[in-house]
C-alpha positions as CSV (number, residue, x, y, z in Angstrom):
1,M,59.5,228.9,4.1
2,Q,62.8,227.4,2.5
3,K,62.1,225.9,-0.7
4,E,63.3,222.7,-1.1
5,Y,65.2,221.9,-4.6
6,V,64.7,218.4,-6.7
7,N,67.5,217.3,-8.7
8,R,68.0,215.2,-11.8
9,V,71.0,213.7,-13.5
10,I,70.9,213.1,-17.0
11,D,73.6,210.2,-18.0
12,L,74.4,210.2,-21.6
13,T,76.8,208.0,-21.5
14,H,77.2,204.1,-23.2
15,A,77.6,201.8,-20.8
16,E,78.5,199.1,-23.2
17,K,81.8,200.7,-24.4
18,N,82.6,199.6,-20.7
19,V,85.0,197.0,-20.5
20,I,85.2,195.0,-17.0
21,Y,86.1,191.5,-16.7
22,N,85.3,190.6,-12.8
23,M,81.8,192.1,-12.2
24,S,79.0,193.8,-13.7
25,Q,77.9,197.3,-14.4
26,D,75.5,196.8,-11.7
27,E,78.2,195.8,-9.3
28,A,81.1,198.3,-10.4
29,I,78.4,201.0,-9.9
30,E,77.7,199.6,-6.5
31,C,81.2,199.8,-5.7
32,L,81.6,203.6,-6.9
33,G,78.6,204.3,-4.8
34,T,80.4,203.3,-1.5
35,G,82.6,206.2,-2.1
36,N,85.2,203.4,-0.8
37,L,88.7,203.7,-2.7
38,D,89.7,200.1,-2.3
39,E,86.6,198.7,-3.5
40,V,87.1,200.9,-6.3
41,R,90.5,200.0,-7.4
42,K,89.3,196.0,-7.4
43,I,87.1,197.4,-11.1
44,D,89.5,195.6,-13.6
45,G,89.1,197.1,-17.1
46,Q,88.5,200.6,-18.4
47,F,85.3,202.0,-17.2
48,A,82.9,205.1,-16.8
49,L,81.0,204.7,-14.3
50,I,78.0,207.2,-12.6
51,S,76.6,206.8,-9.0
52,V,73.8,208.9,-7.9
53,E,72.2,208.5,-3.9
54,G,70.2,211.0,-3.3
55,K,71.8,214.2,-4.1
56,T,75.1,212.8,-4.1
57,I,76.7,211.6,-7.6
58,R,79.9,209.8,-7.6
59,M,81.8,209.4,-11.2
60,A,84.6,207.3,-11.5
61,R,86.9,206.5,-15.1
62,S,89.9,204.8,-16.4
63,I,92.2,206.6,-18.9
64,G,90.9,204.7,-21.8
65,R,87.0,206.2,-21.1
66,P,86.8,209.8,-20.5
67,I,83.7,211.6,-19.5
68,R,82.4,215.2,-19.0
69,Y,79.4,216.7,-17.2
70,F,77.8,220.0,-17.2
71,I,75.3,221.9,-14.2
72,A,72.6,223.2,-15.7
73,K,70.1,225.4,-13.7
74,L,66.1,224.8,-13.5
75,E,63.5,226.7,-11.6
76,D,63.3,224.0,-9.3
77,G,66.9,222.9,-8.6
78,P,70.2,222.0,-10.6
79,C,69.9,219.4,-14.0
80,L,73.4,217.5,-14.0
81,V,74.1,216.3,-17.7
82,V,76.7,213.8,-18.0
83,G,77.9,213.2,-21.0
84,E,81.2,211.9,-23.2
85,R,81.7,214.9,-25.3
86,M,80.8,218.7,-25.1
87,D,78.4,218.4,-28.4
88,N,76.7,215.5,-26.5
89,I,76.2,218.2,-23.7
90,H,75.5,220.9,-26.2
91,E,73.0,218.8,-28.3
92,Y,70.7,217.5,-24.8
93,L,70.6,221.2,-23.7
94,K,69.4,222.1,-26.9
95,K,66.5,219.5,-27.0
96,V,65.3,220.6,-23.5
97,G,65.7,224.2,-24.1
98,L,68.6,225.0,-22.3
99,D,71.1,225.9,-24.3
100,D,71.6,229.4,-23.6
101,Q,73.2,228.2,-20.2
102,F,75.7,226.8,-22.3
103,H,79.5,227.0,-23.1
104,P,82.5,224.7,-23.6
105,S,84.3,226.4,-20.7
106,Y,81.5,225.5,-18.2
107,T,81.5,221.6,-18.6
108,R,84.0,219.7,-16.6
109,M,86.4,216.1,-17.4
110,A,86.2,213.8,-14.8
111,P,89.6,213.0,-13.8
112,A,91.1,209.6,-14.6
113,H,91.9,207.8,-11.4
114,Y,89.4,209.4,-8.9
115,I,86.3,209.5,-7.7
116,T,84.9,212.9,-8.5
117,R,82.1,213.5,-6.1
118,I,79.8,216.5,-6.7
119,E,76.6,217.3,-4.1
120,L,73.3,218.9,-6.2
121,L,72.2,220.9,-3.2
122,G,70.8,223.8,-5.0
123,C,72.4,226.9,-6.0
124,P,75.1,227.7,-5.9
125,D,76.4,223.9,-6.2
126,P,79.8,223.6,-4.8
127,N,82.7,222.5,-6.4
128,P,83.4,218.8,-7.0
129,V,85.8,216.3,-4.4
130,Y,88.4,214.7,-5.4
131,D,89.3,210.9,-4.1
132,R,92.2,209.0,-5.4
133,F,91.3,205.9,-6.0
134,F,94.1,204.9,-7.8
135,T,97.7,205.3,-6.3
136,P,100.5,202.9,-7.4
137,E,103.6,202.3,-5.1
138,R,106.5,203.9,-6.7
139,N,110.0,202.5,-7.0
140,K,108.8,199.0,-5.2
141,F,111.0,197.4,-7.8
142,H,114.4,198.8,-6.4
143,S,117.8,197.2,-7.3
144,M,116.0,195.1,-9.7
145,A,117.5,195.1,-13.2
146,P,115.8,196.4,-16.5
147,E,115.5,193.1,-17.7
148,D,113.8,191.8,-14.9
149,I,111.6,194.6,-14.7
150,G,110.9,194.4,-18.1
151,E,109.4,190.8,-18.2
152,I,107.0,192.1,-14.8
153,Y,106.1,195.2,-17.4
154,V,105.5,193.8,-20.5
155,G,103.9,190.4,-18.5
156,A,101.1,193.4,-17.2
157,L,100.3,194.6,-21.0
158,Y,100.8,190.9,-22.1
159,N,97.9,189.8,-19.4
160,E,95.4,192.7,-21.0
161,I,95.9,192.0,-24.4
162,K,95.1,188.2,-23.7
163,K,92.1,189.6,-21.2
164,W,90.5,192.1,-24.3
165,L,90.9,189.2,-26.6
166,K,89.4,186.3,-24.9
167,Y,86.5,188.5,-23.3
168,R,86.2,191.2,-25.4
169,A,87.7,191.6,-28.8
170,K,86.0,187.5,-29.4
171,S,85.9,187.3,-32.9
172,G,86.6,189.6,-36.4
173,P,90.0,191.6,-37.6
174,L,92.1,192.8,-35.6
175,G,94.3,196.1,-37.0
176,V,97.6,197.6,-34.6
177,S,98.3,201.6,-35.8
178,F,101.6,200.5,-36.7
179,S,104.6,202.5,-36.5
180,A,106.7,200.2,-35.5
181,G,107.8,202.3,-32.5
182,I,108.5,200.5,-28.9
183,D,105.2,201.1,-28.0
184,S,103.0,199.8,-31.0
185,G,105.8,197.3,-31.8
186,S,105.2,195.5,-28.9
187,V,101.3,195.8,-28.9
188,F,101.3,194.2,-32.3
189,L,104.4,191.1,-31.2
190,L,101.9,190.7,-28.4
191,T,99.2,190.4,-30.2
192,Y,100.0,188.0,-32.4
193,Y,101.8,185.9,-29.7
194,A,98.4,185.6,-28.0
195,L,96.0,185.0,-30.8
196,K,98.3,181.9,-30.7
197,E,98.4,181.2,-27.5
198,L,94.7,181.3,-27.6
199,G,94.4,178.5,-30.5
200,E,93.0,181.9,-32.5
201,S,94.5,182.1,-36.3
202,P,97.1,185.3,-36.3
203,S,95.5,186.4,-39.6
204,R,93.2,188.2,-38.0
205,L,95.9,190.3,-37.1
206,K,96.8,193.6,-39.6
207,A,99.7,196.2,-39.2
208,F,98.2,199.6,-40.5
209,T,100.8,201.9,-41.4
210,L,100.3,205.3,-42.4
211,T,102.3,207.2,-45.3
212,V,101.1,210.8,-46.8
213,E,101.7,211.1,-50.1
214,G,104.4,208.0,-50.0
215,A,106.4,209.7,-47.7
216,G,107.5,209.2,-43.8
217,E,110.1,206.8,-42.5
218,D,107.6,204.9,-40.2
219,L,106.9,203.2,-43.5
220,L,110.5,202.0,-44.1
221,Q,110.5,201.4,-40.2
222,A,107.9,199.2,-40.4
223,R,108.2,197.1,-43.6
224,Q,112.5,196.8,-41.4
225,F,110.5,196.0,-38.0
226,L,108.2,193.2,-39.9
227,G,110.4,191.7,-42.4
228,D,113.5,191.5,-39.5
229,M,110.8,189.8,-37.6
230,G,109.5,187.4,-40.3
231,L,105.9,189.1,-40.2
232,E,106.2,191.4,-43.2
233,L,102.9,189.7,-44.7
234,F,100.8,191.7,-41.8
235,L,101.9,194.7,-43.1
236,E,99.6,197.1,-44.6
237,P,100.3,200.1,-45.6
238,V,97.3,203.4,-45.8
239,E,98.3,205.8,-48.1
240,A,96.4,209.5,-47.9
241,E,96.9,212.9,-50.0
242,A,97.9,216.0,-48.2
243,S,94.5,217.2,-48.4
244,R,92.8,214.8,-46.0
245,L,95.5,216.5,-43.2
246,D,92.4,218.5,-42.0
247,W,93.3,219.6,-38.6
248,K,90.4,222.2,-38.0
249,K,88.3,219.0,-38.8
250,T,90.2,217.5,-36.0
251,I,89.8,219.7,-33.2
252,R,85.7,219.6,-33.3
253,I,85.9,215.7,-33.6
254,V,88.4,215.6,-30.8
255,E,86.9,218.8,-28.8
256,D,90.6,220.3,-27.9
257,Y,93.2,222.0,-28.7
258,K,96.4,221.3,-27.5
259,A,99.1,221.2,-31.1
260,L,100.8,218.1,-30.5
261,D,97.1,216.2,-29.5
262,I,95.5,217.5,-32.5
263,Q,98.1,217.0,-34.7
264,A,98.9,213.3,-34.3
265,A,94.8,212.7,-34.3
266,T,94.9,214.6,-37.4
267,M,97.5,211.8,-38.4
268,N,95.4,208.9,-36.8
269,L,92.3,210.2,-38.3
270,A,93.8,210.5,-42.2
271,L,94.9,206.0,-40.8
272,L,91.0,204.9,-40.0
273,E,89.8,207.0,-42.6
274,G,91.8,204.4,-45.1
275,V,91.6,201.6,-43.3
276,R,87.1,202.4,-43.3
277,S,87.1,203.0,-46.7
278,R,88.7,199.8,-47.6
279,Y,87.0,198.1,-44.6
280,P,83.8,199.4,-44.2
281,G,82.6,196.6,-41.5
282,W,86.1,196.4,-39.7
283,K,85.7,197.0,-35.4
284,Y,88.8,196.5,-33.4
285,I,91.7,199.0,-33.4
286,L,94.7,198.9,-30.9
287,D,97.8,201.2,-30.6
288,G,100.1,201.7,-28.0
289,D,98.9,205.4,-26.6
290,G,100.2,205.3,-22.9
291,G,103.5,203.8,-23.5
292,D,105.6,206.7,-23.6
293,E,103.6,207.9,-20.6
294,N,104.3,204.9,-18.4
295,L,108.4,205.1,-19.1
296,K,108.5,208.5,-19.1
297,D,109.5,208.9,-22.5
298,Y,109.2,212.3,-23.5
299,P,111.9,215.1,-25.0
300,I,111.9,217.3,-21.4
301,E,113.9,219.6,-23.4
302,E,111.1,220.6,-25.6
303,N,108.7,221.4,-22.6
304,P,109.8,224.8,-20.6
305,E,107.8,224.3,-17.5
306,L,109.2,220.6,-17.0
307,T,112.6,219.4,-15.7
308,I,114.0,216.1,-15.7
309,R,113.2,216.2,-11.6
310,S,109.5,217.5,-12.2
311,V,108.8,214.6,-14.3
312,L,110.7,211.9,-11.9
313,N,109.5,213.0,-8.5
314,N,106.0,213.5,-9.9
315,L,103.5,210.1,-9.9
316,M,102.2,210.0,-12.8
317,L,103.0,213.3,-14.6
318,Y,102.3,212.3,-17.7
319,H,99.1,210.6,-17.4
320,E,97.4,213.2,-14.9
321,G,99.5,216.5,-15.4
322,W,100.5,218.7,-12.7
323,G,97.4,217.2,-10.2
324,V,93.9,218.1,-9.5
325,N,95.1,220.6,-6.2
326,S,97.2,222.1,-8.0
327,I,97.3,225.8,-9.4
328,K,97.8,223.8,-13.1
329,H,94.9,222.3,-13.1
330,S,92.3,222.8,-15.5
331,L,88.7,223.4,-14.6
332,T,87.4,222.2,-17.9
333,Y,89.9,219.7,-18.3
334,S,91.9,216.8,-16.6
335,G,95.3,216.9,-17.5
336,G,98.4,214.9,-18.8
337,L,97.0,211.3,-20.9
338,S,93.9,211.7,-18.8
339,R,92.8,214.5,-21.1
340,G,94.7,214.1,-24.5
341,Y,93.1,210.7,-24.8
342,M,90.5,212.2,-26.8
343,R,93.8,212.3,-29.5
344,T,92.9,208.5,-29.3
345,C,89.5,207.6,-28.4
346,M,87.3,209.9,-30.8
347,P,88.8,209.2,-34.3
348,A,88.4,205.9,-33.5
349,E,84.5,206.3,-32.4
350,S,84.0,209.0,-35.6
351,L,84.5,206.2,-37.7
352,G,82.9,203.1,-35.5
353,F,85.7,201.6,-34.3
354,E,86.4,200.2,-31.0
355,G,89.6,201.1,-29.9
356,F,91.9,199.8,-27.4
357,S,95.0,200.9,-25.9
358,P,96.1,198.2,-23.3
359,Y,99.2,200.4,-21.9
360,T,96.5,202.8,-20.1
361,L,94.9,200.4,-18.0
362,P,95.8,200.5,-14.6
363,N,97.7,197.2,-14.0
364,V,100.1,198.7,-16.8
365,I,100.5,201.7,-15.3
366,E,100.9,200.6,-11.6
367,V,104.0,198.6,-12.3
368,S,105.1,201.3,-14.4
369,E,104.9,203.5,-11.7
370,G,107.4,201.0,-9.5
371,I,110.1,201.2,-11.8
372,P,112.9,202.9,-10.2
373,F,113.6,205.4,-12.4
374,I,115.6,207.9,-9.9
375,E,117.9,205.3,-9.3
376,M,118.4,203.7,-12.5
377,T,119.4,207.2,-14.6
378,D,120.7,209.3,-11.9
379,W,118.8,212.2,-13.0
380,D,120.4,212.2,-17.0
381,H,118.0,212.4,-19.5
382,G,119.4,210.3,-22.1
383,K,119.7,207.4,-19.7
384,L,115.8,207.9,-19.1
385,Y,115.3,208.3,-23.2
386,E,117.2,204.7,-23.6
387,L,115.4,203.1,-20.5
388,K,112.4,202.6,-22.3
389,G,113.9,200.6,-25.0
390,R,116.0,198.6,-23.0
391,I,112.9,197.6,-20.7
392,V,110.5,196.6,-23.2
393,S,112.8,194.7,-25.3
394,A,113.7,192.9,-22.9
395,G,109.8,192.3,-21.5
396,V,108.4,191.3,-25.1
397,K,111.9,188.9,-25.5
398,A,111.2,186.8,-22.6
399,I,107.6,187.0,-22.6
400,T,107.5,185.9,-26.6
401,G,110.8,185.0,-27.0
402,M,111.1,187.2,-30.0
403,D,113.9,189.9,-30.7
404,M,111.7,193.4,-31.0
405,P,114.0,195.5,-33.3
406,V,113.8,198.8,-31.1
407,F,114.3,202.3,-33.2
408,P,115.0,205.9,-31.6
409,K,112.0,207.4,-31.2
410,R,109.8,209.6,-33.3
411,R,106.7,211.2,-33.0
412,F,103.1,209.7,-35.1
413,Q,102.9,213.1,-36.8
414,H,106.4,213.2,-37.6
415,G,106.7,209.3,-39.0
416,A,103.5,209.3,-41.3
417,T,105.2,212.1,-43.9
418,S,107.8,214.2,-45.3
419,E,109.1,217.5,-42.8
420,N,107.7,220.1,-45.8
421,I,104.6,218.5,-45.9
422,F,104.2,218.5,-42.3
423,R,105.0,222.4,-41.8
424,E,102.8,223.2,-44.8
425,H,99.4,221.5,-43.3
426,F,100.1,222.4,-39.3
427,P,100.4,225.4,-37.8
428,G,103.2,225.1,-34.8
429,K,101.6,226.6,-32.1
430,D,98.5,226.4,-29.6
431,K,97.4,229.9,-30.4
432,S,96.0,228.7,-34.4
433,Y,94.4,225.7,-32.2
434,R,92.6,227.7,-29.6
435,Q,91.6,230.0,-31.8
436,E,89.6,227.5,-34.4
437,F,88.2,225.6,-31.3
438,Q,86.9,228.6,-30.0
439,R,84.8,229.0,-33.2
440,I,82.9,225.9,-32.4
441,Y,80.5,227.3,-30.3
442,E,80.7,231.4,-31.9
């Protein structure tokens, strides 16, 4: 007689971290449980959701709420453990005596913008099935001027910031991780303007800028940016010693090994450690993460796997990587910012902050994917890199009336310190980071 398997689902996620504006948590889970893609797309906000219907488990998330899962084997059936981190899952398995089954490569990260469906049927359990619930229309702003697109794009960003201020960050101080680049600069100005429009005091706001050993171009840029806007009183430099740049510690916090992500996260951690030591009760931190992905503003020449045609021809390539059905899709991770967002959220959470990256929200990404990049750039790298500043600054002007300064692009990890200090404290290639990551569970 064939044995009937029993299945278990252990949910270690934190529902209170979800920020959903148009329905309750239970209603959102009900939408997910239907498997209806259009209904899941209607969920407005950032979320990580799990629905259990018998042996069918569905998970869905936005970029800002990463989740992982692991299937453990018991004598009477499978046990699905869902958490936000590998170490969350590992700790649970240790408590119930199943940690001998664990390896970090056996965990899976649910990709953003998909329903991940798992059938807990026994042994072996089948692969997950992915159904996309967020498919923005590409090139829908055909023949529109960059200035008009900017108003729509930044308008969507502004609406997300206002909703967050009105329904989530209702009180208390607000900090922006501020390099004075296009992304953090626009987030700062829009938050400042939104506070005034909502009748709140802009004095809630600060712009935190990291400088390691007093070096780096970001602090000079931040002073110029805010000085030009007459807002220099909002700037608060955060100084850190080079000895604080501990990339090995960052790997344990981020649970990844991608060189650029670990470098940026290490700087982010140094910034936030400085803020936390100065302000023990501070909670809310905003940043511009996702802005580069939305406007496809990464130096293509630095990545041998990419061409301008692959970047402009593939839907949300920088957000999702090559996609869940491609040969390059990792089983342990998802791809793109969907994976890389750990560099932003985990340093903040490890120090007790609640972070907010408004550029990562679907309503904002949806507008960016409608930009006719090929039409506007004619496959020219230089035109592509210039387009972001043109669109965002025009949008900020249209929404706020302010003329936002635009500076050349520079990565956060490079702008916060000198080139010499950076080279002294960071390996250059993924191999060193990967080896350190593997040591965690040796």
